[in-house]
KELO-174007 format. One record per residue (C-alpha): x, z, y; residue number from 1. Coordinates in steps of 0.25 Angstrom, whole numbers, plus 5000, padded with zeros to 4 digits. Each point is the difference from the previous one (the first is absolute). Example, Ala and Ser with C-alpha at 12.3 -4.5 7.8 and 13.67 -1.06 7.14 Angstrom:
BEGIN
r px=5049 | pz=5031 | py=4982 | num=1
r px=5006 | pz=4998 | py=5014 | num=2
***
This chain:
BEGIN
r px=5420 | pz=5378 | py=5395 | num=1
r px=4989 | pz=4996 | py=4990 | num=2
r px=5003 | pz=4987 | py=4993 | num=3
r px=4991 | pz=4988 | py=5002 | num=4
r px=4998 | pz=4991 | py=4988 | num=5
r px=4998 | pz=4985 | py=5004 | num=6
r px=4998 | pz=4988 | py=4990 | num=7
r px=4999 | pz=4986 | py=5006 | num=8
r px=5000 | pz=4987 | py=4994 | num=9
r px=5005 | pz=4988 | py=5008 | num=10
r px=5005 | pz=4986 | py=4997 | num=11
r px=5012 | pz=4996 | py=5008 | num=12
r px=5011 | pz=4989 | py=4999 | num=13
r px=5013 | pz=5005 | py=4995 | num=14
r px=5006 | pz=5001 | py=5014 | num=15
r px=4988 | pz=5007 | py=5006 | num=16
r px=5001 | pz=5010 | py=4988 | num=17
r px=5014 | pz=5003 | py=5002 | num=18
r px=4998 | pz=5002 | py=5015 | num=19
r px=4989 | pz=5010 | py=4997 | num=20
r px=5008 | pz=5007 | py=4990 | num=21
r px=5011 | pz=5002 | py=5010 | num=22
r px=4991 | pz=5005 | py=5011 | num=23
r px=4994 | pz=5010 | py=4990 | num=24
r px=5013 | pz=5005 | py=4996 | num=25
r px=5005 | pz=5002 | py=5014 | num=26
r px=4987 | pz=5007 | py=5004 | num=27
r px=5001 | pz=5010 | py=4988 | num=28
r px=5015 | pz=5003 | py=5002 | num=29
r px=4999 | pz=5002 | py=5015 | num=30
r px=4987 | pz=5008 | py=5000 | num=31
r px=5001 | pz=5013 | py=5008 | num=32
r px=5005 | pz=5011 | py=4990 | num=33
r px=5003 | pz=4990 | py=4989 | num=34
r px=5014 | pz=5001 | py=4996 | num=35
r px=5008 | pz=4993 | py=4989 | num=36
r px=4999 | pz=5013 | py=4992 | num=37
r px=4985 | pz=5000 | py=5001 | num=38
r px=5000 | pz=4985 | py=4996 | num=39
r px=5009 | pz=5002 | py=4988 | num=40
r px=4992 | pz=5012 | py=4995 | num=41
r px=4987 | pz=4993 | py=5001 | num=42
r px=5006 | pz=4988 | py=4993 | num=43
r px=5006 | pz=5009 | py=4989 | num=44
r px=4987 | pz=5008 | py=4998 | num=45
r px=4990 | pz=4988 | py=5003 | num=46
r px=4994 | pz=5008 | py=5012 | num=47
r px=4996 | pz=5012 | py=4991 | num=48
r px=5005 | pz=5014 | py=5003 | num=49
r px=5014 | pz=5001 | py=4993 | num=50
r px=5001 | pz=5011 | py=4989 | num=51
r px=5005 | pz=5013 | py=5007 | num=52
r px=5014 | pz=4999 | py=4992 | num=53
r px=5002 | pz=4986 | py=5005 | num=54
r px=4998 | pz=5000 | py=5015 | num=55
r px=5011 | pz=4993 | py=5008 | num=56
r px=5000 | pz=5011 | py=5011 | num=57
r px=4994 | pz=5014 | py=4999 | num=58
r px=4996 | pz=5009 | py=5011 | num=59
r px=5003 | pz=5015 | py=5002 | num=60
r px=4988 | pz=5005 | py=4991 | num=61
r px=5005 | pz=4991 | py=4989 | num=62
r px=5014 | pz=5004 | py=5001 | num=63
r px=4996 | pz=5014 | py=4999 | num=64
r px=4992 | pz=4998 | py=4988 | num=65
r px=5012 | pz=4992 | py=4994 | num=66
r px=5009 | pz=5012 | py=5003 | num=67
r px=4990 | pz=5010 | py=4997 | num=68
r px=5002 | pz=5007 | py=5013 | num=69
r px=4991 | pz=5002 | py=5012 | num=70
r px=5000 | pz=4990 | py=5012 | num=71
r px=5006 | pz=5010 | py=5009 | num=72
r px=5012 | pz=5001 | py=4990 | num=73
r px=5002 | pz=4984 | py=5001 | num=74
r px=5000 | pz=5001 | py=5015 | num=75
r px=5010 | pz=5011 | py=5000 | num=76
r px=5009 | pz=4993 | py=4990 | num=77
r px=4999 | pz=4987 | py=5008 | num=78
r px=5004 | pz=5006 | py=5013 | num=79
r px=5011 | pz=5008 | py=4994 | num=80
r px=5006 | pz=4989 | py=4993 | num=81
r px=4997 | pz=5004 | py=4986 | num=82
r px=4993 | pz=4988 | py=4996 | num=83
r px=5001 | pz=4985 | py=5002 | num=84
r px=4996 | pz=4995 | py=5014 | num=85
r px=4986 | pz=4994 | py=5001 | num=86
r px=4996 | pz=4987 | py=5005 | num=87
r px=4992 | pz=5000 | py=5013 | num=88
r px=4989 | pz=4989 | py=5002 | num=89
r px=4995 | pz=5003 | py=5014 | num=90
r px=4995 | pz=5014 | py=4999 | num=91
r px=4999 | pz=5000 | py=4985 | num=92
r px=5011 | pz=5007 | py=4992 | num=93
r px=5002 | pz=4995 | py=4986 | num=94
r px=5011 | pz=5000 | py=4989 | num=95
r px=5003 | pz=4990 | py=4990 | num=96
r px=4995 | pz=5005 | py=4986 | num=97
r px=5012 | pz=4993 | py=4993 | num=98
r px=5010 | pz=5007 | py=5009 | num=99
r px=4993 | pz=5014 | py=4998 | num=100
r px=5000 | pz=4998 | py=4985 | num=101
r px=5015 | pz=4996 | py=5000 | num=102
r px=5003 | pz=5012 | py=5009 | num=103
r px=4993 | pz=5010 | py=4991 | num=104
r px=5007 | pz=4993 | py=4988 | num=105
r px=5014 | pz=5002 | py=5007 | num=106
r px=4997 | pz=5015 | py=5001 | num=107
r px=4994 | pz=5000 | py=5015 | num=108
r px=5013 | pz=4999 | py=5008 | num=109
r px=5000 | pz=5003 | py=5015 | num=110
r px=4996 | pz=4988 | py=5008 | num=111
r px=5015 | pz=4997 | py=5005 | num=112
r px=5005 | pz=4999 | py=4986 | num=113
r px=4988 | pz=4993 | py=4995 | num=114
r px=5001 | pz=4989 | py=5011 | num=115
r px=5014 | pz=4997 | py=4996 | num=116
r px=4996 | pz=4999 | py=4985 | num=117
r px=4987 | pz=4992 | py=5003 | num=118
r px=5007 | pz=4990 | py=5010 | num=119
r px=5009 | pz=4995 | py=4988 | num=120
***
């Protein structure tokens, strides 16, 4: 989705301004495909593309780059339980960057063992 930048100047009484702010907040957080994760990421990086090493969620391509393996290997590892389970958002498959980093730092244990450690 291509972002649209809009700048408007309006003079309102305080109650009307508060109502408008609340309406905009609801519209932004309930927009189709807009999750709290996206809102947090946009707030954190001011709507700009976050640096590669600071993304909140990473896709298969990015996980493969982080692990220095091919995407096919990531899929195999995921289906055989060799790595943390992904997060599914509709048809999208993503992993938490922080979890993948922690998993690697822990020595890449099998998913079953990792889930026990990560849940603590």
